[in-house]
N, C-alpha and C positions, 0 to 999 in steps of 0.2 A: 746489660747493666744491671746490676744487685749480683753480680754469680761473683763465688770467689770459690777458687781451685779444691777441687774435692768436692763441689756440688753442694759445700755446705751453707748455709744460711742464717744471717745474722735474725734470731728473734727477740722480739719487744719482749717482757715481761710482762703476764697476765696477771688480772686481779686475783685468780686461782693462787699463784705461784708467791705473788706479793703476802698473800692473807696470810701463808702462812710465814715467811719471813718476817712480817709482821709482827706477827701471834710470839716468838721467841723473843722479838725486841721487847715487847712490850712486860713479857716474864721474866727481865732481865733489864731493869729499866736502872739497875744499881750497877750493870756492869757489864756494857752493852757489846764487848768483847769477844765474841764466839772464836773459840780454840779452833785448833785447824780440824781437829774430829768434829766439832758440831757443823764446821763450816762443808769439809765432808759429808756430814748427812745430808745438810739441808739443800746440798747441790743434788742430792740422786733425789729426794723428793719433791722438788721444785724442777727438777729436770734442766739445772742452770749447770754452768761451767761453775768452777771452784773460784774462777777471775771475778764472773760476774757475780757471785755472792757477795765475796769481798768488795767490788766495789759500791754494790746494792747498800753495804754497814756504812762503808764509808761515807756512802751520799746520805743514809737512814740517820748516822749521829751529825751529820754537816746541818740538816735540817732540822733536827732537836734544838740544835745549839742556837741556830738561828732566831729559832721561834721560843728561846729560852727556856726551852721546857728539858734542860739540861739536871737528871737528875744524880750523874755520879762525877766523881773529882777528875777534871780536867787532864791529860796526860801531859805532862811539859817537859823537856828533857831536862831542864834545870832544876827542878821544883824538887826532885826526887834526894832525899836523904843519900848520903852518900853509904853506898853498898859496896862497894871495893876498897881495899886495901890498896895503896900503889905498889907495894911489894910484889903484888901476885904477878903472877905470869902472864901476857899478855898487857895488851892497854885498856885501861879505863874504856877508853873511846869504841875499841872493838866489842867489848862486851855491851855499851850499852846499843850500841849498832844494831849488832844481834839480836837483842832484846823487842829493841823498836824494828825490826824487819818481820819478828812472826805476828804483826801486824796483817 
């Protein structure tokens, strides 16, 4: 039980690793969405995977929102001003999807 192929084992985040992520989050309270490059840097520092870092930030934002400590404008799909003309190549929906998948 607990063994995965390749002998890798899932490790829970430690205080040391989460303190790095919390520090980043505190410095970026106005926009708590790290870029892919920032996530990669944080993953290396914390020895976590990119997926773990992304998940940690999603959960942290959810916790802040739940505690009403949200200091950034919500990212609602419908609230954005219309950024694209309908005449452009590719559908507006595809362009919006590609933006939201950067998270």
